[in-house]
Structures are given as structure tokens and as C-alpha cells.
N, C-alpha and C positions, 0 to 999 in steps of 0.2 A: 539525574534530576527527575527524569520522567518516572522512573520506578519509585523513587522516594515520594514524590507527589502522589503517585498512584496508590501506594500502600497507605498513605495518610488519608486519602479519600476513601479507600476500602475500609479502614478502621472506623471512619465516620459512618459509612453505610452499615457496617457491622453493628455499631451501637444502636442503630435503628432497627436491627433484626431483619434487614433486607438480604444480607448475605452472611455466610458463615466463614468465608475465606477472603480476607483482605488482599492476599497475594493474587488470587484469581482475578479480582477486580482490577488490580494494578496491571496485570498482564493483558487483560481484555482491553483496557483503555490505552495501552502503550503502543498499539500498532497504528499504522497509517495505510490507507488504501492507495497504494502507489499507482495501480491501474486506473484509478479515478482522477488523480490529480495531474498526471502527466498530460492528458488531453487539455486540461484547463490551462496549464503552462504553455502548451503549444498554441492554443487559441489566442493567448495574450502575447505571443511572440517572445516569451521569456524562458523557453526551455533550455536554451544555451547560455543564458545570462547568469551572473553570479547568484542571484536569488533563486533561479530555476535549478541550477546545479546543486546549490546548498540544500534546497528542499528535497530534491530527488535523492541525494546522498543520505540525508537524515532519514527519509522515509524508508529507503532500502534497508538501512541498519535497523530501524525500528521494526520493520516487518519480519526480517530474518530472526532478530533477537526474540521477538514475541513468540514466533513459531517454535523456536528451540526451547524457550522457557515453558511454554504450554506443553510441549512434548515431554519434558523432563518431569514436571511437577503434577500435571493433571491429565496425563494420558489415560484413556479408558482401558488400556491393556491390563492394568492392575499390577504391573511389575514395579520393583523398587527403583529408587533414583540411581543407585549404583549399576543395576542391570540395564537401565535405560541409557546410561552414559556409554556402557560397552556397546549396546546396540546402535547408538548414534555414531560411535567411532567406526563400527563395521559398515554401517550405511554410508558414512562419509567416504570411507575407503573405496567401496564399490562404485559410488558416484564419481569419485575422482578418477578411478581407473577408466570408467566409461567415457569421461570427458576427455582424457588423454587419447584414447583410441579414436574418438570422433575428431579431435583436432588433427591427428595424423592422417586420418582418412580424408579430411577436408583439404589437405595439402596435395593430395594426389591429382595430378593434371588429368589423367585419364578419367578418373571418377568425376572430376569437375566438369569435363566436357559432356559426359553422359547426363549429369544433373541439369546442366544448362540446356541440353537438347530436349529433355522431356519435362522440365519443370513447369512449363505453362501449357502443357497438353492435358488431356483428361487423366493422365497418370498422377499429376500434382504430387510429384515424388517428395519435394521438400516438405510440403504440408503433411503428407503421410508419415514421414520420418518424425516430424515434430509431435504428431499425435501419438505415434508409437512410443516415443520417448516418455511422453506424459503418462500414458497408461502403464508403462513398464515401471517407472519410478513410484507411481502411486501404489501399484500392486506390491512392489518390493517393500515400501514403507509399511503397508498394511500387514504384510507377511511377518515383518520383524516386530510388530506390535507398536509401531510408531504412528503418529498422526499422519494421515494421508495428505494433509495440506502441506506438510514438509516436502513430500515427494513432488507435489505439483509446483511448489515454489522453486525447487532445485532444477526441475525440468526446464522451467523458463530461464533460469540463470544459465544453464548449459547452452540453450539455444542462443541466448544473447552472447555468450562467450565464443561459440563456434561461428556464428553468423555476424562477424564484424564488418566484412566487406560486402555491401549489398548492391554494388554496381551491376553485377551480372544477374541479379534477381530482385529488382526494385519493388515487385508486387508481393513478395513473400510475407512481409510483416502485415501488410494490409489484409491479406487472406487470413492470417492468424487472428487478427483483430476482428474480422468478420465472424469467424467461428466462435471466438470468445464472447464478444459483446452481443452477437446476434443469436447465439444458441446456448452455450454453456452457462453463462452468467444468468440469463433469464430462468433456465431450468433450476439452477442453484437457489435463486431467490424464491421461486414458486414453491419448491419442496421445503424450503426453510419457513416460508410464510404459513404453510399448512400446519406446522407444529407450534405456532405462536398462540399463546393464551390471551388473545385480544379481548375476549369477552370478560375475563376476570380483570383485565386492566381497565376496561371502560366501566365496569360495574362499581368500582370503588374509586371515589375522588382522591383519596389518600394515595392509592396505588398509581393513579394517573399523574400525580404530582412528581413521581419519580422520573418521568421522562425529561422535563426541563432540567432537573438536577443532574441527571446523567449527561445531558447535553452540555451543561456548564462544566461538569467534571472532565469531559473530553477536551474542552477548550483549555482548562487549567493544566491538565496532565501533559498534553502534547503541545499546547500553544505557548505556555509560559516559558519553557526551555528555549524556544525559538528566539525569544527576545535577547538571548546572549549574543546574537549576531548583529545587534544594532550598530555597533561601531563600524562593522565592515559593510553592512548592507544599507544602513539607514533605518529610521523608525518605521516608515510606511511599508517598505519592502519586508522588514522583519515581521510586522504585524500580518502582512499577507502570507508570508511563509508559515507563521504560526497557525493561521486559519486553515491553510491547506493541510498542514500536518495533523490538525485536529479532525480531519475528515477520515472516517473509518466506518466500514459496514461488514464486508465479508468475514473478516477475522472475528468481529464481535459476534456474528451469528454462530460461528464455529465454537468460540469460547463459551457462549451462553448455553449452547446445546450440551457441551461437555460438562458444564457446571450443573445442569439439570440431571444428567445421567449419574453424575457422582454425588448428587444430593447436596451440593454446596450452594445451590441457587434455586429459588422457587420459580415456577413457571411465570408468575406475574412479574417478578423482577427481571427475568430473562426477556420477556416481551417488552418491558419498559426500556431495557438496555438496547435491544434491537431497534426499537422505535427512535431512540435517541441517536443511534448510528444512522438511521435513515434520514432524520432531520439534519444531521451534520453534513450528509451528502447533498442535501437540497439547499442548505443555507450557507455554510462556510465557503465553498468554492465560488459561489456567486459574489459574495462580498469581497473575497480575495481577488477575483477577476476584475471587479470594478476598481479596486485599489491599484492593481498592476496597470490597468489601462490608463487610469488617471496619472499615475507616475510616469508612464511612457509618453503621455501627451504634454507633460509639464517639464520636459528636459530643458536644461539651460541652453543659452545661445551657443551655436557652434563657433569655432574660431573665425570662419569666414564671415559670419554675421557680425561678430565683434569687430573685425577689421573694417567692414563697411560702415559700421556705426562710428568708429573713430575717424575715418576719412570724412564722413559727413560733418562731424564736429569741427574738424580742422577747416573745412571749407567755410563753415558758418563763422568761425573765428576770423578767417581772412577777410570775409565780407564786412 
């Protein structure tokens, strides 16, 4: 449903001569910033709830699917789709083999003791292994002519697969988050912001109008399909899930840059799309967080409360 709505929105923007590829717009709007919505769910205490798990699962599928589709159809390598499929299979095989080796190594008692002994020293061995894996997969993806964002995503997936039991290293994830949110993500956004054609966007009122339209398109493409879970989650939580799934920025930046390089998107349109993604990060999670907190504060009476109320009514009747 997301891709169908995205293509429909892309056709509409194509009719306005904003883009030349509706499929690129559909893919750009179909991703969700998983790394941005998970902290929101944690702050609301909903990360392990049905709405939290549903949102995280849907966002994970959306992120991975969008990255694969972008690699297949709009990679800057210039290879054909068939060749890209072969390269993807080779890359997936190499990543899978590496993941199996890491899983077997992680079960080694001797290696485990060594890691525990030096993990919180200046060696920071777990963090270094994670960074090494990131660099290796990004380099491998680039060498094969695939998008480097695919290597980065799979590096995180492998770390999550190998690092299931965090009892012996509770600070590992916190350290990775510090590197990511404190250094890598700011550098990514600064370098991306330098390339934005904000002057062209601000000089033209008609161009600036694209920002709210792209923001609304994000809500339609990613938010509307989330309403399918109303029966299971309820209306308010489904709306909150839709708002969170409509939050996207890093992938939009990548897709817009590829669109400019390929000549499928003007710099002004790319700037408007990125600005819409930035607004989605600022607006949608705040509204979703308010809905989730309101929902958690309006829970029905617990069984103990209901029993106490019944006893009070009985006593009143006896009087």
C-alpha cells in the first residue's frame, strides 16, 4: 500500500514537473527513520508494547525494502537491474557468511572472557569491532557498485543479531549510540545541508509551497497504511504509529542526492523534500508522543480497583 500510494503521489508531482520519476519519489517517501522513532517509543514507555513492536517492525521492513529498491533502480553505479541483482546476491552471501562466522566466534567461551576483560578498558574492543564491521561492509558495498547505505544498514543488523545477550556488556549499545548520535549523524547532516539549494527554495514562493505538500505526502504514504492496525491497536495508537512511521530524514537525504546526480530531481525539489523530512522529524514524533502518553494515562481501571468499587457499592446497599 505504501508503494502504491507513493507512486500515485509521484505521478501527481510529475504532472507538476517537479520530478521525472514517480518511482523515485515513491521509494524516497516509503522509508522510516527507525533510529529516530525508537527513542520516542522508549521515552513514552511503549517500546515493548504492541504499538511499539508493530511500529518498529513496520519501520524495519520499510527501511530495508526502501534501501534495496533504491539500490536496484537508482544506484549511481550505472549498472543494469539484472547486474545489480547479481551483485546484491553476492553481497548478501558475503554478509551472511560473515554473520555466521561472527555468531560462531561469539559462542567461544575463551573469546568471550577476553572481550569481557577488556571491553570497558581503553581498548573498547566491542566498539572497535562494530566500527570495523561498519567500515568493511560500507567499503564492500561501494566496491560492488551498490549503495553504501545498504552496507551500513546490514552492519547494524549484524551487530543486533550477534549482540543479543547484553548482560555482560550493558554499556555497549550506549557507547554506539554516543558515537552515532554524537558524531556520525551530525557530520552526515552537515555535509548534506551544504549541498541543499535553500536559496532557490526561498527565492520562489511556488517552490517553497512544495515543502508542506511533501510533508503531507509523507503522512499519506507512510501514515495511512498504519491505520490497517486499528482493530488490533485501537484508533489512537494506530494514529500514533502512523505519525511515527511518517518520520523520515536520513534516507530522504540520500535518495534526493541520488535523484539530483541521476538528473531525475531538480535541486530545488530535492531541497524541498529534505526540508519536509526535517519537519517530519520535528513535528510527527512530538504529536505521536503526546498521543501515546495520553493513552497510557487513560488506562481503564485495574481488576483490584474494580473489586474495591464493587465492595463499596455492596456496603452502601447494605446501609
